[in-house]
Biopython code that builds the backbone (N, CA, C, O; Angstrom):
import numpy as np
from Bio.PDB.StructureBuilder import StructureBuilder

atoms = [
    (1, "MET", "N", (6.350, 27.963, -3.068)),
    (1, "MET", "CA", (5.790, 26.682, -3.439)),
    (1, "MET", "C", (6.885, 25.725, -3.937)),
    (1, "MET", "O", (6.852, 24.524, -3.669)),
    (2, "LYS", "N", (7.855, 26.293, -4.671)),
    (2, "LYS", "CA", (8.942, 25.476, -5.206)),
    (2, "LYS", "C", (9.780, 24.858, -4.082)),
    (2, "LYS", "O", (10.201, 23.706, -4.179)),
    (3, "GLY", "N", (10.020, 25.635, -3.009)),
    (3, "GLY", "CA", (10.789, 25.127, -1.877)),
    (3, "GLY", "C", (10.076, 24.007, -1.151)),
    (3, "GLY", "O", (10.704, 23.047, -0.703)),
    (4, "ILE", "N", (8.750, 24.131, -1.035)),
    (4, "ILE", "CA", (7.974, 23.092, -0.348)),
    (4, "ILE", "C", (8.059, 21.780, -1.118)),
    (4, "ILE", "O", (8.223, 20.714, -0.524)),
    (5, "LEU", "N", (7.947, 21.860, -2.441)),
    (5, "LEU", "CA", (8.026, 20.642, -3.248)),
    (5, "LEU", "C", (9.408, 20.003, -3.167)),
    (5, "LEU", "O", (9.533, 18.779, -3.188)),
    (6, "LYS", "N", (10.439, 20.830, -3.073)),
    (6, "LYS", "CA", (11.806, 20.307, -2.952)),
    (6, "LYS", "C", (11.958, 19.542, -1.633)),
    (6, "LYS", "O", (12.521, 18.447, -1.613)),
    (7, "TYR", "N", (11.460, 20.112, -0.539)),
    (7, "TYR", "CA", (11.569, 19.436, 0.752)),
    (7, "TYR", "C", (10.659, 18.216, 0.830)),
    (7, "TYR", "O", (10.996, 17.235, 1.492)),
    (8, "LEU", "N", (9.518, 18.266, 0.166)),
    (8, "LEU", "CA", (8.634, 17.105, 0.129)),
    (8, "LEU", "C", (9.307, 15.951, -0.619)),
    (8, "LEU", "O", (9.255, 14.806, -0.173)),
    (9, "ALA", "N", (9.934, 16.254, -1.749)),
    (9, "ALA", "CA", (10.642, 15.222, -2.510)),
    (9, "ALA", "C", (11.806, 14.654, -1.702)),
    (9, "ALA", "O", (12.042, 13.446, -1.712)),
    (10, "ALA", "N", (12.531, 15.528, -1.004)),
    (10, "ALA", "CA", (13.637, 15.051, -0.171)),
    (10, "ALA", "C", (13.118, 14.155, 0.953)),
    (10, "ALA", "O", (13.736, 13.139, 1.270)),
    (11, "GLY", "N", (12.000, 14.520, 1.550)),
    (11, "GLY", "CA", (11.416, 13.700, 2.609)),
    (11, "GLY", "C", (10.983, 12.335, 2.114)),
    (11, "GLY", "O", (11.164, 11.331, 2.804)),
    (12, "ILE", "N", (10.411, 12.295, 0.922)),
    (12, "ILE", "CA", (10.003, 11.011, 0.351)),
    (12, "ILE", "C", (11.228, 10.141, 0.075)),
    (12, "ILE", "O", (11.206, 8.938, 0.336)),
    (13, "LEU", "N", (12.292, 10.742, -0.451)),
    (13, "LEU", "CA", (13.518, 9.976, -0.700)),
    (13, "LEU", "C", (14.139, 9.453, 0.586)),
    (13, "LEU", "O", (14.633, 8.326, 0.622)),
    (14, "VAL", "N", (14.119, 10.259, 1.641)),
    (14, "VAL", "CA", (14.655, 9.816, 2.934)),
    (14, "VAL", "C", (13.816, 8.676, 3.490)),
    (14, "VAL", "O", (14.359, 7.720, 4.044)),
    (15, "ALA", "N", (12.495, 8.766, 3.346)),
    (15, "ALA", "CA", (11.622, 7.692, 3.817)),
    (15, "ALA", "C", (11.866, 6.396, 3.052)),
    (15, "ALA", "O", (11.906, 5.318, 3.645)),
    (16, "LEU", "N", (12.028, 6.502, 1.748)),
    (16, "LEU", "CA", (12.331, 5.303, 0.951)),
    (16, "LEU", "C", (13.686, 4.712, 1.330)),
    (16, "LEU", "O", (13.850, 3.493, 1.372)),
    (17, "GLY", "N", (14.650, 5.581, 1.605)),
    (17, "GLY", "CA", (15.953, 5.104, 2.063)),
    (17, "GLY", "C", (15.845, 4.364, 3.391)),
    (17, "GLY", "O", (16.511, 3.349, 3.599)),
    (18, "GLY", "N", (15.010, 4.869, 4.282)),
    (18, "GLY", "CA", (14.797, 4.201, 5.565)),
    (18, "GLY", "C", (14.154, 2.835, 5.396)),
    (18, "GLY", "O", (14.518, 1.880, 6.082)),
    (19, "MET", "N", (13.197, 2.744, 4.482)),
    (19, "MET", "CA", (12.559, 1.453, 4.228)),
    (19, "MET", "C", (13.564, 0.450, 3.660)),
    (19, "MET", "O", (13.583, -0.716, 4.055)),
    (20, "PHE", "N", (14.396, 0.915, 2.733)),
    (20, "PHE", "CA", (15.415, 0.043, 2.154)),
    (20, "PHE", "C", (16.426, -0.402, 3.207)),
    (20, "PHE", "O", (16.784, -1.578, 3.272)),
    (21, "PHE", "N", (16.887, 0.546, 4.036)),
    (21, "PHE", "CA", (17.887, 0.224, 5.043)),
    (21, "PHE", "C", (17.324, -0.747, 6.088)),
    (21, "PHE", "O", (18.013, -1.682, 6.498)),
    (22, "SER", "N", (16.074, -0.531, 6.521)),
    (22, "SER", "CA", (15.510, -1.430, 7.528)),
    (22, "SER", "C", (15.300, -2.824, 6.960)),
    (22, "SER", "O", (15.486, -3.811, 7.672)),
    (23, "ASP", "N", (14.917, -2.926, 5.694)),
    (23, "ASP", "CA", (14.780, -4.241, 5.077)),
    (23, "ASP", "C", (16.147, -4.916, 4.930)),
    (23, "ASP", "O", (16.270, -6.128, 5.108)),
    (24, "LEU", "N", (17.158, -4.132, 4.607)),
    (24, "LEU", "CA", (18.513, -4.667, 4.487)),
    (24, "LEU", "C", (19.011, -5.211, 5.820)),
    (24, "LEU", "O", (19.588, -6.297, 5.867)),
    (25, "THR", "N", (18.795, -4.470, 6.903)),
    (25, "THR", "CA", (19.219, -4.962, 8.209)),
    (25, "THR", "C", (18.396, -6.173, 8.639)),
    (25, "THR", "O", (18.889, -7.040, 9.361)),
    (26, "GLY", "N", (17.140, -6.231, 8.193)),
    (26, "GLY", "CA", (16.316, -7.407, 8.494)),
    (26, "GLY", "C", (16.901, -8.672, 7.911)),
    (26, "GLY", "O", (16.813, -9.742, 8.515)),
    (27, "SER", "N", (17.498, -8.553, 6.741)),
    (27, "SER", "CA", (18.092, -9.743, 6.132)),
    (27, "SER", "C", (19.536, -9.976, 6.591)),
    (27, "SER", "O", (20.006, -11.113, 6.580)),
    (28, "LEU", "N", (20.242, -8.916, 6.992)),
    (28, "LEU", "CA", (21.628, -9.087, 7.438)),
    (28, "LEU", "C", (21.719, -9.688, 8.834)),
    (28, "LEU", "O", (22.574, -10.536, 9.091)),
    (29, "PHE", "N", (20.849, -9.257, 9.732)),
    (29, "PHE", "CA", (20.869, -9.791, 11.100)),
    (29, "PHE", "C", (19.986, -11.030, 11.148)),
    (29, "PHE", "O", (18.917, -11.018, 11.758)),
    (30, "ASN", "N", (20.439, -12.095, 10.504)),
    (30, "ASN", "CA", (19.608, -13.285, 10.390)),
    (30, "ASN", "C", (19.629, -14.153, 11.642)),
    (30, "ASN", "O", (18.965, -15.189, 11.671)),
    (31, "GLY", "N", (20.358, -13.769, 12.660)),
    (31, "GLY", "CA", (20.376, -14.533, 13.900)),
    (31, "GLY", "C", (19.237, -14.156, 14.834)),
    (31, "GLY", "O", (19.059, -14.782, 15.879)),
    (32, "MET", "N", (18.469, -13.143, 14.470)),
    (32, "MET", "CA", (17.340, -12.705, 15.294)),
    (32, "MET", "C", (16.097, -12.685, 14.416)),
    (32, "MET", "O", (16.203, -12.712, 13.190)),
    (33, "PRO", "N", (14.926, -12.639, 15.031)),
    (33, "PRO", "CA", (13.697, -12.597, 14.220)),
    (33, "PRO", "C", (13.680, -11.385, 13.279)),
    (33, "PRO", "O", (14.200, -10.319, 13.606)),
    (34, "TYR", "N", (13.067, -11.577, 12.104)),
    (34, "TYR", "CA", (13.070, -10.548, 11.066)),
    (34, "TYR", "C", (12.463, -9.235, 11.563)),
    (34, "TYR", "O", (13.018, -8.168, 11.301)),
    (35, "GLY", "N", (11.356, -9.295, 12.260)),
    (35, "GLY", "CA", (10.700, -8.080, 12.753)),
    (35, "GLY", "C", (11.568, -7.306, 13.722)),
    (35, "GLY", "O", (11.603, -6.076, 13.683)),
    (36, "ASP", "N", (12.267, -8.011, 14.587)),
    (36, "ASP", "CA", (13.165, -7.351, 15.534)),
    (36, "ASP", "C", (14.344, -6.705, 14.807)),
    (36, "ASP", "O", (14.770, -5.605, 15.159)),
    (37, "ALA", "N", (14.869, -7.393, 13.791)),
    (37, "ALA", "CA", (15.998, -6.852, 13.032)),
    (37, "ALA", "C", (15.585, -5.616, 12.245)),
    (37, "ALA", "O", (16.359, -4.664, 12.140)),
    (38, "VAL", "N", (14.368, -5.618, 11.687)),
    (38, "VAL", "CA", (13.872, -4.453, 10.953)),
    (38, "VAL", "C", (13.677, -3.283, 11.910)),
    (38, "VAL", "O", (14.001, -2.145, 11.570)),
    (39, "THR", "N", (13.157, -3.548, 13.093)),
    (39, "THR", "CA", (12.976, -2.494, 14.089)),
    (39, "THR", "C", (14.325, -1.918, 14.508)),
    (39, "THR", "O", (14.458, -0.703, 14.655)),
    (40, "LEU", "N", (15.307, -2.760, 14.697)),
    (40, "LEU", "CA", (16.653, -2.302, 15.012)),
    (40, "LEU", "C", (17.213, -1.450, 13.874)),
    (40, "LEU", "O", (17.823, -0.409, 14.115)),
    (41, "GLY", "N", (17.006, -1.890, 12.646)),
    (41, "GLY", "CA", (17.499, -1.156, 11.485)),
    (41, "GLY", "C", (16.866, 0.211, 11.344)),
    (41, "GLY", "O", (17.569, 1.181, 11.065)),
    (42, "ILE", "N", (15.547, 0.319, 11.531)),
    (42, "ILE", "CA", (14.895, 1.620, 11.396)),
    (42, "ILE", "C", (15.296, 2.529, 12.556)),
    (42, "ILE", "O", (15.353, 3.748, 12.393)),
    (43, "GLY", "N", (15.571, 1.958, 13.710)),
    (43, "GLY", "CA", (16.068, 2.761, 14.835)),
    (43, "GLY", "C", (17.449, 3.333, 14.547)),
    (43, "GLY", "O", (17.718, 4.500, 14.830)),
    (44, "MET", "N", (18.320, 2.504, 13.985)),
    (44, "MET", "CA", (19.654, 2.991, 13.622)),
    (44, "MET", "C", (19.560, 4.074, 12.550)),
    (44, "MET", "O", (20.267, 5.080, 12.619)),
    (45, "TYR", "N", (18.700, 3.873, 11.573)),
    (45, "TYR", "CA", (18.531, 4.842, 10.494)),
    (45, "TYR", "C", (18.000, 6.173, 11.029)),
    (45, "TYR", "O", (18.478, 7.236, 10.633)),
    (46, "LEU", "N", (17.024, 6.117, 11.917)),
    (46, "LEU", "CA", (16.476, 7.350, 12.489)),
    (46, "LEU", "C", (17.509, 8.098, 13.318)),
    (46, "LEU", "O", (17.539, 9.328, 13.311)),
    (47, "CYS", "N", (18.354, 7.367, 14.029)),
    (47, "CYS", "CA", (19.425, 8.027, 14.790)),
    (47, "CYS", "C", (20.359, 8.792, 13.864)),
    (47, "CYS", "O", (20.728, 9.929, 14.156)),
    (48, "VAL", "N", (20.741, 8.181, 12.758)),
    (48, "VAL", "CA", (21.632, 8.846, 11.808)),
    (48, "VAL", "C", (20.949, 10.066, 11.196)),
    (48, "VAL", "O", (21.568, 11.122, 11.069)),
    (49, "VAL", "N", (19.681, 9.930, 10.817)),
    (49, "VAL", "CA", (18.958, 11.049, 10.205)),
    (49, "VAL", "C", (18.829, 12.216, 11.182)),
    (49, "VAL", "O", (19.013, 13.368, 10.791)),
    (50, "VAL", "N", (18.517, 11.935, 12.437)),
    (50, "VAL", "CA", (18.371, 13.002, 13.433)),
    (50, "VAL", "C", (19.702, 13.722, 13.655)),
    (50, "VAL", "O", (19.734, 14.949, 13.742)),
    (51, "VAL", "N", (20.790, 12.973, 13.746)),
    (51, "VAL", "CA", (22.103, 13.590, 13.969)),
    (51, "VAL", "C", (22.505, 14.445, 12.770)),
    (51, "VAL", "O", (23.001, 15.558, 12.944)),
    (52, "VAL", "N", (22.296, 13.938, 11.559)),
    (52, "VAL", "CA", (22.668, 14.693, 10.363)),
    (52, "VAL", "C", (21.813, 15.954, 10.233)),
    (52, "VAL", "O", (22.339, 17.030, 9.950)),
    (53, "CYS", "N", (20.511, 15.832, 10.436)),
    (53, "CYS", "CA", (19.627, 16.999, 10.329)),
    (53, "CYS", "C", (19.944, 18.039, 11.397)),
    (53, "CYS", "O", (19.921, 19.238, 11.120)),
    (54, "THR", "N", (20.238, 17.593, 12.607)),
    (54, "THR", "CA", (20.609, 18.530, 13.664)),
    (54, "THR", "C", (21.904, 19.242, 13.322)),
    (54, "THR", "O", (22.023, 20.448, 13.540)),
    (55, "GLY", "N", (22.868, 18.521, 12.794)),
    (55, "GLY", "CA", (24.127, 19.132, 12.377)),
    (55, "GLY", "C", (23.930, 20.152, 11.272)),
    (55, "GLY", "O", (24.575, 21.200, 11.271)),
    (56, "MET", "N", (23.040, 19.854, 10.327)),
    (56, "MET", "CA", (22.760, 20.804, 9.251)),
    (56, "MET", "C", (22.103, 22.069, 9.791)),
    (56, "MET", "O", (22.441, 23.174, 9.366)),
    (57, "ILE", "N", (21.180, 21.917, 10.713)),
    (57, "ILE", "CA", (20.497, 23.077, 11.293)),
    (57, "ILE", "C", (21.478, 23.930, 12.085)),
    (57, "ILE", "O", (21.474, 25.155, 11.971)),
    (58, "ILE", "N", (22.317, 23.285, 12.884)),
    (58, "ILE", "CA", (23.282, 24.035, 13.701)),
    (58, "ILE", "C", (24.296, 24.746, 12.814)),
    (58, "ILE", "O", (24.685, 25.875, 13.111)),
    (59, "SER", "N", (24.727, 24.109, 11.740)),
    (59, "SER", "CA", (25.685, 24.767, 10.851)),
    (59, "SER", "C", (25.063, 25.972, 10.150)),
    (59, "SER", "O", (25.748, 26.959, 9.886)),
    (60, "ARG", "N", (23.779, 25.895, 9.851)),
    (60, "ARG", "CA", (23.092, 27.044, 9.251)),
    (60, "ARG", "C", (22.955, 28.191, 10.248)),
    (60, "ARG", "O", (23.081, 29.358, 9.878)),
    (61, "LEU", "N", (22.699, 27.860, 11.502)),
    (61, "LEU", "CA", (22.556, 28.894, 12.527)),
    (61, "LEU", "C", (23.877, 29.579, 12.779)),
    (61, "LEU", "O", (23.915, 30.783, 13.033)),
    (62, "ASP", "N", (24.977, 28.819, 12.710)),
    (62, "ASP", "CA", (26.301, 29.417, 12.938)),
    (62, "ASP", "C", (26.670, 30.413, 11.830)),
    (62, "ASP", "O", (27.381, 31.384, 12.090)),
    (63, "LYS", "N", (26.199, 30.184, 10.613)),
    (63, "LYS", "CA", (26.509, 31.091, 9.505)),
    (63, "LYS", "C", (25.810, 32.428, 9.668)),
    (63, "LYS", "O", (26.338, 33.459, 9.251)),
    (64, "LYS", "N", (24.629, 32.422, 10.271)),
    (64, "LYS", "CA", (23.875, 33.656, 10.443)),
    (64, "LYS", "C", (24.321, 34.318, 11.694)),
    (64, "LYS", "O", (23.814, 35.385, 12.042)),
]
sb = StructureBuilder()
sb.init_structure("model")
sb.init_model(0)
sb.init_chain("A")
sb.init_seg("    ")
for serial, (resi, resn, name, xyz) in enumerate(atoms, 1):
    if name == "N":
        sb.init_residue(resn, " ", resi, " ")
    sb.init_atom(name, np.array(xyz, "f"), 0.0, 1.0, " ", f" {name:<3s}", serial, name[0])
structure = sb.get_structure()
């Protein structure tokens, strides 16, 4: 149960980070519409999260 709560808390923090990052890119890319910039930002954030999580999983598999 303790492990599940740890991963749930980590997931919530990652989701909040994604919301912050997409809002930040929405305001930084002011040459395009806000909605498009936010969509671009959340896409970039998801790419980074997928690559990092995949790397963590592969590194764990290599240890075993």
